[in-house]
C-alpha positions as CSV (number, residue, x, y, z in Angstrom):
1,M,26.8,22.8,68.6
2,I,27.8,19.4,68.2
3,Y,24.7,19.1,65.6
4,A,25.4,21.6,63.7
5,L,29.3,20.6,63.4
6,A,27.7,17.2,61.9
7,V,26.0,19.4,59.1
8,F,28.6,22.5,58.4
9,A,31.8,20.1,58.6
10,P,31.3,18.3,55.2
11,L,30.7,21.9,53.8
12,A,34.2,23.3,55.4
13,G,35.7,20.4,53.7
14,A,34.4,20.7,50.4
15,L,35.8,25.0,50.3
16,V,39.0,23.8,51.4
17,S,39.3,21.0,48.7
18,G,37.5,23.0,46.3
19,L,39.5,26.7,46.6
20,L,42.3,25.9,47.5
21,G,43.0,22.4,46.0
22,K,45.6,23.5,43.2
23,A,47.6,25.0,46.1
24,I,47.8,22.3,48.7
25,G,47.5,19.3,46.3
26,D,45.2,16.1,45.6
27,R,46.5,14.8,49.1
28,G,45.9,17.9,51.3
29,A,42.6,18.1,49.2
30,M,42.0,14.6,50.0
31,G,42.5,15.2,53.7
32,A,40.6,18.3,54.3
33,S,37.4,16.4,52.6
34,I,37.7,13.1,54.5
35,L,38.6,15.4,57.8
36,G,35.3,17.3,57.6
37,M,33.4,13.8,57.0
38,V,34.9,12.0,60.0
39,I,34.0,14.9,62.2
40,A,30.4,15.0,60.8
41,A,30.5,10.9,61.0
42,I,31.2,11.5,64.8
43,C,29.0,14.0,65.8
44,G,26.1,13.2,63.5
45,P,25.6,9.6,65.5
46,V,26.2,11.7,68.7
47,A,24.0,14.1,68.2
48,F,21.4,11.0,67.5
49,F,22.2,9.0,70.5
50,Q,21.7,11.9,72.9
51,L,18.3,12.7,71.5
52,T,17.3,9.3,71.6
53,A,18.5,8.8,75.0
54,G,16.7,12.1,76.5
55,A,19.9,13.5,77.4
56,V,18.9,16.5,74.7
57,E,15.5,18.1,73.7
58,P,14.2,18.2,69.9
59,G,14.1,22.2,69.0
60,V,15.3,24.1,66.2
61,L,18.7,25.8,66.6
62,D,18.6,29.1,64.6
63,L,21.6,30.0,62.7
64,G,20.3,33.2,61.5
65,P,17.9,35.7,59.1
66,G,17.0,34.3,56.3
67,I,14.9,35.7,53.9
68,E,12.2,39.0,54.2
69,S,10.3,40.0,51.2
70,G,6.8,41.4,52.4
71,R,4.8,38.8,54.0
72,F,7.4,36.2,52.8
73,H,9.5,35.2,55.6
74,V,12.4,32.4,56.7
75,D,15.1,31.8,58.8
76,W,17.8,29.7,58.6
77,A,17.7,27.1,61.4
78,L,18.3,23.5,62.0
79,R,15.4,21.4,62.7
80,Y,16.8,18.9,65.4
81,D,14.2,15.9,66.1
82,T,14.3,12.4,65.3
83,L,13.5,12.1,61.6
84,A,16.5,15.1,60.8
85,A,18.4,13.3,63.9
86,A,18.5,9.6,62.3
87,M,19.0,11.1,58.7
88,V,22.0,13.4,59.9
89,A,23.8,10.5,61.4
90,M,23.0,7.8,58.4
91,V,24.1,10.3,55.6
92,S,27.3,11.6,57.5
93,F,28.7,7.9,58.6
94,V,27.9,6.5,54.9
95,S,29.2,9.4,53.4
96,M,32.1,9.1,55.6
97,L,32.9,5.8,54.4
98,I,32.6,6.4,50.7
99,H,34.8,8.9,50.6
100,V,37.5,6.9,52.3
101,Y,36.7,4.0,50.0
102,S,37.1,6.6,47.3
103,I,40.8,7.0,48.1
104,G,41.7,3.5,46.8
105,Y,38.9,3.5,43.7
106,M,40.4,7.1,42.1
107,G,44.0,6.2,43.2
108,H,44.7,6.4,39.6
109,D,42.3,8.6,38.0
110,A,44.5,10.8,36.0
111,R,42.1,14.0,36.7
112,P,42.8,16.0,39.5
113,R,41.2,14.3,42.3
114,Y,40.5,17.6,44.4
115,R,37.8,18.5,42.5
116,F,35.9,15.2,42.9
117,F,36.6,14.8,46.6
118,A,35.0,18.7,46.8
119,Y,31.8,17.5,45.0
120,L,31.1,14.6,47.1
121,S,31.8,16.5,50.4
122,L,29.4,20.0,48.9
123,F,27.0,16.4,48.1
124,S,27.0,15.4,51.2
125,F,26.5,19.1,52.6
126,A,23.6,19.7,50.2
127,M,21.9,16.5,52.0
128,L,22.5,17.5,55.5
129,M,20.8,20.7,54.9
130,L,17.9,19.2,52.8
131,V,17.3,17.2,55.7
132,T,17.9,19.7,58.7
133,A,15.8,22.1,56.9
134,D,13.3,23.8,59.1
135,N,11.3,25.1,56.3
136,L,10.8,24.3,52.8
137,A,12.8,27.4,51.5
138,Q,15.9,25.6,53.2
139,L,14.9,22.4,51.9
140,F,14.4,23.3,48.5
141,F,18.0,24.8,48.7
142,G,19.6,21.0,49.8
143,W,17.3,19.5,47.2
144,E,18.8,21.8,44.3
145,G,22.0,21.4,45.7
146,V,21.7,17.8,46.0
147,G,20.9,17.6,41.8
148,L,23.4,20.4,41.1
149,C,26.6,18.0,42.7
150,S,24.9,14.7,41.3
151,Y,25.3,16.4,37.7
152,L,28.8,17.1,38.6
153,L,29.8,13.6,40.0
154,I,27.8,12.2,37.0
155,G,29.7,14.1,34.5
156,Y,32.9,13.8,36.6
157,W,34.7,11.9,33.5
158,Y,33.9,14.8,31.0
159,D,35.6,13.6,28.3
160,R,33.5,10.7,28.2
161,P,30.2,12.0,25.6
162,S,27.8,8.8,27.5
163,A,29.0,10.7,31.0
164,C,28.3,14.3,29.8
165,A,24.8,13.0,28.3
166,A,24.1,10.7,31.4
167,A,24.7,14.5,33.3
168,I,22.5,16.2,31.4
169,K,19.4,13.7,31.5
170,A,19.8,13.4,35.5
171,F,19.6,17.5,35.3
172,V,16.5,17.9,33.2
173,V,14.9,15.2,34.4
174,N,15.3,16.4,37.8
175,R,14.0,19.8,36.8
176,I,10.9,18.9,35.5
177,A,9.7,17.5,38.5
178,D,11.1,20.6,40.5
179,L,8.7,22.9,38.7
180,P,5.8,21.1,40.5
181,F,7.4,20.5,43.5
182,A,8.2,24.5,43.5
183,V,4.4,25.0,42.8
184,G,3.3,23.4,45.8
185,I,5.7,25.3,47.8
186,A,4.1,28.5,46.1
187,L,0.4,27.5,47.3
188,I,1.6,25.9,50.7
189,F,2.3,29.7,51.3
190,F,-0.7,31.1,49.9
191,K,-2.7,28.7,51.9
192,F,-0.7,28.9,55.6
193,G,1.1,32.4,54.9
194,S,4.2,30.6,55.6
195,I,6.6,28.2,54.5
196,E,7.8,27.3,57.9
197,F,7.3,23.9,59.4
198,A,6.3,25.0,62.7
199,T,3.0,27.1,61.4
200,I,2.2,24.2,58.6
201,F,1.8,21.6,60.4
202,P,-0.6,22.7,63.6
203,A,-3.2,24.8,60.5
204,V,-3.8,22.0,58.3
205,A,-6.7,20.3,59.7
206,Q,-8.3,23.8,59.5
207,H,-7.9,24.0,56.0
208,A,-8.8,20.3,55.2
209,A,-12.0,21.0,53.9
210,D,-10.6,23.8,51.4
211,T,-11.1,23.5,47.8
212,Y,-9.6,24.8,44.5
213,V,-11.4,24.9,41.0
214,L,-9.3,23.6,38.4
215,F,-10.5,23.0,34.8
216,G,-13.8,23.0,36.5
217,T,-13.5,20.5,39.0
218,T,-13.5,21.1,42.4
219,F,-10.6,19.5,44.3
220,S,-9.2,19.4,47.5
221,S,-6.7,22.2,48.4
222,I,-4.6,19.9,50.5
223,E,-4.7,16.9,48.3
224,V,-3.4,19.2,45.1
225,I,-0.8,20.4,47.4
226,G,0.1,16.6,48.4
227,F,0.1,15.8,45.0
228,L,2.5,18.5,43.8
229,L,4.8,17.9,46.3
230,F,4.9,13.8,45.6
231,I,5.5,14.7,41.5
232,G,9.1,16.6,43.3
233,A,9.7,13.2,45.2
234,M,9.3,11.1,41.7
235,G,11.7,12.8,40.1
236,K,14.4,13.0,43.1
237,S,13.5,9.5,44.1
238,A,13.7,8.3,40.1
239,Q,9.7,6.4,40.5
240,L,7.8,5.1,37.2
241,G,7.8,7.6,34.6
242,F,10.8,10.0,35.9
243,H,13.3,7.1,37.0
244,V,15.1,7.1,33.7
245,W,18.0,9.1,34.6
246,L,18.9,6.7,37.9
247,P,20.2,3.7,35.7
248,D,22.4,6.6,32.9
249,A,23.4,7.8,36.3
250,M,26.1,4.8,36.4
251,E,28.1,6.3,34.0
252,G,29.7,8.4,36.9
253,P,32.4,6.9,39.1
254,T,31.3,3.8,41.4
255,P,31.2,6.0,44.9
256,V,29.2,8.2,43.4
257,S,26.6,5.9,42.4
258,A,26.9,4.7,46.2
259,L,26.5,8.5,47.1
260,I,23.6,8.4,45.1
261,H,22.1,5.6,45.5
262,A,22.3,4.9,49.7
263,A,22.8,7.9,51.4
264,T,21.8,10.8,49.3
265,M,19.7,12.6,46.8
266,V,17.3,9.4,45.8
267,T,16.4,9.1,49.7
268,A,15.3,12.7,49.5
269,G,11.6,12.0,47.9
270,V,11.1,9.4,50.6
271,F,12.3,11.9,53.1
272,L,9.8,14.6,52.0
273,M,7.0,12.3,51.9
274,A,8.0,11.5,56.2
275,R,8.8,15.3,56.7
276,M,5.3,16.0,55.6
277,S,3.0,13.6,57.0
278,P,1.2,15.8,58.7
279,L,-0.5,17.6,55.4
280,M,-0.1,13.7,53.6
281,E,-2.3,12.6,56.2
282,F,-5.2,15.2,54.8
283,A,-4.5,14.3,51.4
284,P,-5.8,10.5,51.1
285,Y,-6.3,10.2,47.3
286,T,-2.8,11.4,47.2
287,L,-1.4,8.9,49.1
288,G,-3.6,6.1,47.0
289,F,-1.5,7.5,44.2
290,V,1.6,7.4,46.2
291,T,0.9,3.6,46.9
292,F,0.3,2.8,43.3
293,I,3.6,4.7,42.0
294,G,6.0,2.8,44.2
295,A,4.1,-0.8,44.2
296,S,4.1,-0.1,40.0
297,T,8.1,1.3,40.4
298,A,9.1,-2.0,42.4
299,L,7.8,-4.1,40.3
300,F,8.6,-2.7,37.1
301,A,12.0,-2.1,38.7
302,A,12.5,-5.8,39.7
303,T,12.0,-7.1,36.3
304,V,14.3,-4.8,34.3
305,G,17.1,-6.0,36.6
306,C,16.7,-9.5,35.9
307,A,18.2,-8.8,32.5
308,Q,20.8,-6.2,32.5
309,N,24.4,-7.4,31.8
310,D,26.1,-4.0,33.9
311,I,26.8,-4.9,36.9
312,K,26.4,-1.2,38.6
313,R,22.8,-1.4,36.0
314,V,21.5,-4.5,38.1
315,I,22.3,-2.6,41.0
316,A,20.6,0.8,40.2
317,Y,17.6,-0.8,39.4
318,S,17.3,-2.7,42.8
319,T,17.5,0.5,44.1
320,C,14.8,1.7,42.0
321,S,12.8,-1.1,42.9
322,Q,13.5,-0.6,46.8
323,L,12.6,2.6,46.5
324,G,9.4,2.0,45.7
325,Y,9.2,-0.1,48.7
326,M,9.7,3.0,50.6
327,F,7.0,5.0,48.9
328,V,4.6,1.7,49.2
329,A,5.1,2.5,53.0
330,A,4.3,6.1,52.9
331,G,1.1,5.6,50.7
332,V,-0.3,3.4,53.3
333,G,0.7,5.8,56.1
334,A,3.6,3.5,57.5
335,Y,6.0,6.4,57.3
336,Q,8.0,4.8,60.2
337,A,8.5,1.7,57.8
338,S,9.7,3.9,55.2
339,I,12.2,5.6,57.2
340,F,13.4,2.5,58.9
341,H,13.8,0.8,55.1
342,L,15.5,3.8,54.5
343,L,18.3,3.9,57.4
344,T,19.0,-0.2,56.5
345,H,19.0,0.3,52.7
346,A,21.4,2.8,53.1
347,F,24.2,0.5,54.3
348,F,23.5,-2.8,52.3
349,K,23.0,-0.7,49.1
350,A,26.4,1.1,49.6
351,L,27.7,-2.1,50.3
352,L,26.6,-3.7,47.3
353,F,27.9,-0.6,45.0
354,L,31.2,-0.8,46.3
355,T,31.5,-4.0,46.3
356,A,30.2,-4.0,42.6
357,G,33.7,-1.2,42.7
358,S,35.6,-3.6,44.1
359,V,35.0,-6.1,41.1
360,I,35.4,-3.6,38.7
361,H,38.7,-2.7,40.5
362,A,40.0,-6.2,40.1
363,M,38.9,-6.8,36.5
364,S,40.9,-3.8,34.9
365,D,37.4,-2.2,35.1
366,E,35.7,-4.5,33.2
367,Q,31.3,-3.6,34.6
368,D,29.9,-6.4,32.2
369,M,29.1,-9.8,33.6
370,R,29.1,-11.6,30.8
371,K,32.7,-11.2,30.8
372,M,33.4,-12.2,34.8
373,G,33.3,-15.3,36.1
374,G,35.2,-17.9,38.3
375,I,37.0,-15.2,40.3
376,W,35.6,-16.0,44.1
377,R,38.7,-17.0,44.8
378,M,41.1,-14.5,43.9
379,I,38.6,-12.0,45.8
380,P,37.2,-13.7,48.5
381,L,36.9,-10.8,51.1
382,T,34.7,-9.0,48.6
383,Y,33.1,-12.3,47.3
384,V,31.6,-12.5,51.3
385,L,31.0,-8.8,51.3
386,M,29.0,-9.3,48.2
387,W,27.2,-12.3,49.9
388,I,26.4,-10.3,53.3
389,G,24.8,-7.0,50.9
390,N,22.7,-9.6,48.9
391,L,21.4,-11.6,51.9
392,A,20.4,-8.3,53.3
393,L,19.1,-6.9,50.0
394,G,16.8,-10.7,49.8
395,G,15.4,-10.3,53.0
396,I,17.4,-13.1,54.6
397,P,16.9,-13.3,58.5
398,P,18.8,-12.0,60.5
399,F,19.8,-9.4,58.1
400,S,18.8,-6.0,58.0
401,G,16.7,-5.8,55.3
402,Y,14.6,-8.6,56.7
403,F,13.4,-6.4,59.1
404,S,12.7,-3.2,57.2
405,K,11.4,-4.9,53.9
406,D,9.1,-7.3,55.6
407,A,7.3,-4.4,57.8
408,I,6.8,-2.8,54.4
409,I,4.9,-5.7,53.0
410,E,3.2,-6.5,56.0
411,A,2.2,-2.8,56.3
412,A,0.6,-3.1,52.3
413,W,-1.3,-5.7,53.7
414,A,-2.3,-4.4,57.0
415,S,-3.9,-1.2,55.1
416,H,-7.0,-3.2,55.0
417,S,-7.3,-1.1,51.1
418,G,-7.7,-2.3,47.8
419,I,-4.4,0.1,47.1
420,G,-2.6,-1.6,49.8
421,H,-3.4,-5.0,48.3
422,Y,-1.9,-4.0,45.1
423,G,1.0,-2.7,47.0
424,F,1.5,-6.1,48.7
425,W,1.2,-8.1,45.7
426,C,3.6,-6.4,43.9
427,T,6.0,-5.9,46.5
428,V,5.9,-9.6,47.2
429,I,6.5,-10.6,43.6
430,A,9.7,-8.2,43.5
431,A,10.9,-9.6,46.5
432,F,11.1,-12.9,44.5
433,L,12.7,-11.2,41.8
434,T,15.0,-9.4,43.6
435,A,16.4,-12.2,45.1
436,F,16.8,-14.0,41.8
437,Y,18.6,-11.2,40.1
438,S,20.4,-10.4,43.0
439,W,22.0,-14.3,43.1
440,R,22.2,-14.0,39.3
441,L,24.9,-11.1,39.8
442,I,26.5,-13.4,42.5
443,I,26.7,-16.4,40.7
444,M,27.6,-14.1,37.2
445,T,30.1,-12.6,38.5
446,F,32.0,-15.0,40.7
447,H,31.3,-18.7,39.6
448,G,31.4,-20.6,36.4
449,T,34.7,-20.6,34.0
450,P,36.7,-17.6,33.6
451,R,34.9,-15.5,30.7
452,A,37.5,-12.6,30.4
453,D,40.4,-12.3,28.6
454,H,43.6,-13.8,29.6
455,H,45.4,-10.2,30.3
456,T,42.5,-9.3,32.7
457,M,42.3,-12.7,35.0
458,E,46.3,-12.0,35.4
459,H,45.6,-9.0,37.2
460,V,42.7,-10.1,39.5
461,H,43.5,-9.0,42.9
462,E,41.8,-8.2,45.9
463,S,41.1,-4.6,46.7
464,P,43.7,-2.6,49.5
465,L,42.2,-2.1,52.8
466,V,41.2,1.5,52.3
467,M,39.0,0.4,50.2
468,T,38.1,-3.5,51.9
469,V,37.5,-1.6,55.4
470,P,34.8,1.0,54.8
471,L,33.2,-2.4,53.3
472,M,33.7,-4.2,56.5
473,L,32.2,-1.8,58.1
474,L,29.4,-1.3,56.3
475,A,28.6,-4.8,56.3
476,V,28.4,-4.9,59.7
477,G,25.1,-2.2,59.2
478,A,24.2,-4.4,56.9
479,V,24.0,-7.7,59.0
480,F,22.7,-5.6,62.6
481,A,21.1,-2.2,62.0
482,G,17.7,-3.8,61.3
483,W,17.9,-6.1,64.4
484,W,19.3,-3.0,66.3
485,F,16.5,-0.7,65.4
486,H,13.7,-2.6,64.6
487,G,12.3,-2.6,68.0
488,Q,12.5,1.6,68.9
489,L,11.3,2.8,65.3
490,L,8.6,0.3,64.7
491,G,8.2,-1.4,68.1
492,A,5.2,-0.8,71.0
493,D,6.7,2.4,71.7
494,W,7.5,4.0,68.6
495,Q,5.3,6.7,69.6
496,A,7.9,7.9,72.0
497,F,10.7,7.2,69.8
498,W,9.3,9.5,66.9
499,G,7.4,12.0,68.9
500,A,6.2,14.9,66.6
501,A,9.0,13.9,64.0
502,I,6.2,12.2,62.4
503,Q,2.7,13.0,62.7
504,I,-0.3,10.4,61.8
505,A,-3.9,10.8,61.7
506,P,-6.5,9.6,65.0
507,G,-7.5,6.7,61.9
508,N,-4.5,5.4,60.8
509,H,-3.8,2.2,62.7
510,V,-1.6,0.4,60.3
511,L,1.1,0.0,62.4
512,A,-0.9,-1.4,65.3
513,D,-3.1,-3.7,62.7
514,M,0.3,-5.3,61.3
515,E,0.7,-7.1,64.8
516,E,-2.3,-8.9,63.8
517,I,-2.0,-10.0,60.4
518,P,-2.1,-13.6,58.8
519,G,0.8,-16.0,59.1
520,W,1.3,-16.6,55.8
521,V,1.4,-12.6,54.8
522,T,4.2,-12.5,57.6
523,A,6.4,-15.8,55.8
524,A,5.8,-14.6,52.3
525,P,8.5,-12.5,51.9
526,L,11.1,-15.0,53.1
527,V,9.4,-17.8,50.8
528,V,9.8,-16.2,47.9
529,G,12.9,-15.0,48.4
530,I,14.4,-18.2,48.7
531,A,12.7,-19.3,46.3
532,G,14.3,-17.0,43.9
533,I,17.6,-17.8,45.4
534,A,16.9,-21.5,44.3
535,L,15.5,-20.3,40.3
536,A,19.0,-18.5,40.4
537,Y,21.4,-21.6,40.9
538,V,19.2,-23.5,38.6
539,F,19.5,-21.4,36.0
540,Y,22.9,-20.0,36.3
541,M,24.5,-22.4,38.0
542,F,22.9,-26.0,37.6
543,V,21.5,-25.7,34.2
544,P,23.6,-22.3,32.8
545,A,22.5,-23.1,29.1
546,L,18.9,-22.3,30.4
547,P,18.6,-18.9,30.4
548,G,20.1,-18.9,26.6
549,Q,17.4,-21.2,25.4
550,L,14.7,-19.1,27.4
551,A,15.4,-15.9,26.1
552,A,15.7,-17.8,22.5
553,A,11.9,-19.1,22.8
554,L,10.9,-15.7,24.1
555,P,12.6,-13.1,22.4
556,W,10.2,-10.5,22.4
557,A,9.8,-10.5,26.6
558,Y,13.9,-10.5,26.9
559,N,14.4,-7.8,24.8
560,F,11.6,-5.6,26.2
561,L,13.3,-6.3,29.6
562,L,16.3,-5.9,28.2
563,N,15.8,-2.7,26.8
564,K,13.7,-1.5,30.2
565,W,10.3,-1.4,28.8
566,Y,11.2,0.7,26.1
567,F,10.8,3.8,27.9
568,D,14.0,5.6,26.4
569,E,12.5,4.6,23.1
570,L,8.9,6.1,23.8
571,Y,10.3,9.1,25.6
572,G,12.3,9.9,22.4
573,A,9.5,9.5,19.9
574,V,7.0,11.0,21.6
575,I,8.6,14.2,23.8
576,V,12.6,14.5,22.8
577,R,12.4,14.3,19.4
578,P,9.1,16.1,18.9
579,L,10.3,19.1,20.8
580,M,13.6,18.7,19.2
581,A,12.2,19.5,15.6
582,L,10.4,21.8,17.1
583,G,13.4,24.1,18.8
584,H,15.4,23.4,15.6
585,G,12.1,25.0,13.8
586,L,12.3,28.2,16.6
587,W,15.8,28.7,15.5
588,Q,15.6,28.3,11.6
589,V,12.4,29.8,10.9
590,G,11.6,32.4,14.1
591,D,15.3,32.9,14.8
592,A,16.9,33.2,11.8
593,T,14.6,34.0,9.1
594,I,11.9,35.9,10.7
595,I,13.9,37.7,14.0
596,D,17.3,38.0,11.8
597,G,15.5,38.0,8.4
598,I,13.6,41.1,8.4
599,P,16.2,43.7,9.1
600,N,18.8,42.1,7.6
601,G,16.4,42.3,4.5
602,L,15.6,45.7,4.8
603,A,19.2,46.7,5.1
604,S,19.8,44.4,1.7
605,L,17.6,46.8,0.0
606,T,19.4,49.7,0.4
607,E,22.7,48.2,0.0
608,G,23.5,49.7,-3.3
609,G,22.8,53.7,-1.8
610,S,24.6,53.0,1.3
611,A,27.6,52.1,-0.4
612,Q,27.8,55.2,-2.6
613,V,26.9,57.2,0.3
614,V,30.1,55.7,2.5
615,K,31.9,57.2,-0.2
616,V,31.0,60.8,1.2
617,Q,33.6,59.9,3.8
618,T,36.8,60.5,2.0
619,G,39.2,61.5,5.0
620,S,40.6,64.5,3.6
621,I,40.1,67.8,5.7
622,A,40.0,70.2,3.1
623,V,36.6,68.3,1.3
624,Y,35.3,68.4,5.4
625,A,35.7,72.0,5.3
626,F,34.4,73.0,2.0
627,S,31.1,70.8,2.7
628,M,30.8,72.5,5.9
629,L,31.2,75.9,4.5
630,I,28.5,75.2,1.6
631,G,26.2,74.2,4.3
632,L,26.8,77.3,6.3
633,V,25.8,79.3,2.9
634,V,22.4,77.0,2.2
635,L,21.7,77.7,5.9
636,V,22.9,81.9,5.8
637,S,20.6,81.9,2.6
638,I,17.2,80.1,4.1
639,F,17.6,82.3,6.9
640,L,17.5,85.8,5.1
641,L,15.0,84.3,2.5
642,F,12.4,83.7,5.6
643,L,13.6,86.9,7.1
644,R,11.9,89.0,4.3
């Protein structure tokens, strides 16, 4: 009952605030929405601790019949195991704090706020349905739900063309990736006769040797299915190639950015890999591809983050990079480390986004770090909390990221594979760059000579308690979550903790091999992290002219990173503009000229005659009666003629 309440309380809040918002007003709608999230934030962690303490057995909570069509049958049910319960606890708690923070952040917004809070709660509910799904249909329902809500929230400021364009971009990119995901679900049904996890997972080994013939080449069926599922995960979790929507999502309000990047949506792809671990373990080539994409994304996004000037975009590329870490872990078979980093990352990434929102709030909505500086004494609490978030992100002990991010780097090395070592070196380099751009952000934002105008500096102030209290609670998680959960999630008894929630193949010894890696591998992330921090101080504190000189000396490199490796320009030239030209041609030639043109042309041929014929319609009853009489005479004459 508590578990179900954690899932459905946000839905109740969304319905009340969304449907009755005009009647009860913004305050009533916000209260209903936050009440639903508070209930979820209490019930979710309680359900998790009950399960891990052994007070409750894992199982499935049936909600009722779902879809029945021929052989296709699914029921609505909530899966209650360690993986789902951990995700429910994290999503509900972090989302609740973001809801509370939004009261202060959106306090001066002129639009009806009930709609914003309804979308936030609906977003949380969709994610909770996704992580508690007991079958792929229900998971896909939540999957598409978070996609819809992201569209509504990114484009919440609909009077801004950039926000509308960003919302459409996020929606379209995710729909492109969702098509292979849907095909993968269909293939699972045809292969296993069901899309229920309880039916799929025990039968995977029986189908390990099955094949498909595609384009004259034979492929493993499990490999094909796993690859298609991962394409869907790439779109939702913004991996390299499908990442282009994530930075543009910063057009939405800052609480939306925090919710998307920390607790919902982008973590869905990582969760999918862990949930489908019994199947993915039989797809080694797909797992190698997962590792390659994750490692490449981690490095790519870290390089781009070093050159961005929008405070939220820097943190957005940080999210993209950290998601790459999580996929590296999944790719080498350390799904437990992947989920561990997902959970700790939720705390410190939400903290970073919301402290960035506090800075933006203090700086009269300014987001360009080049127009900040010299404000750390004016907003000291925000400054300290952002330090905590960056220390966790940078992997500095004893903060959370030190335990979870380093575990991924160690797992990549312990995989003893070529692709695993590629993942190791990419993530180590990314760790150096992460520390560099994180302290670049702190120094440019808070230190040095103020670069904002006099009017902005006069209004710099600390955020109200309704915003800072959620930040302090997130900071507690950023400090202690890694230390607290490391032993349970990755310790010697990790199998007892995870149970059947994550299943690995008998030959997968990555977690055991992590205990025997060389000392320099363990020390590497911390060493490069400290080096990155030191370099940031040299560049932006001690010799602040150096970055400009370096950019002038290497303009091609600077512009390459500033323009995000020109992915948007490349997609525009290769995909967007050609498709727009094709669509315009089909419209002007195919539709207007051919489909509409042929009947219009035929009609024009008879235009003159029809104009004369229509004159017969005089409206005179006498003329109509005379015409009927003439017609009757003609008819009788023909009848008599043929009878003779």
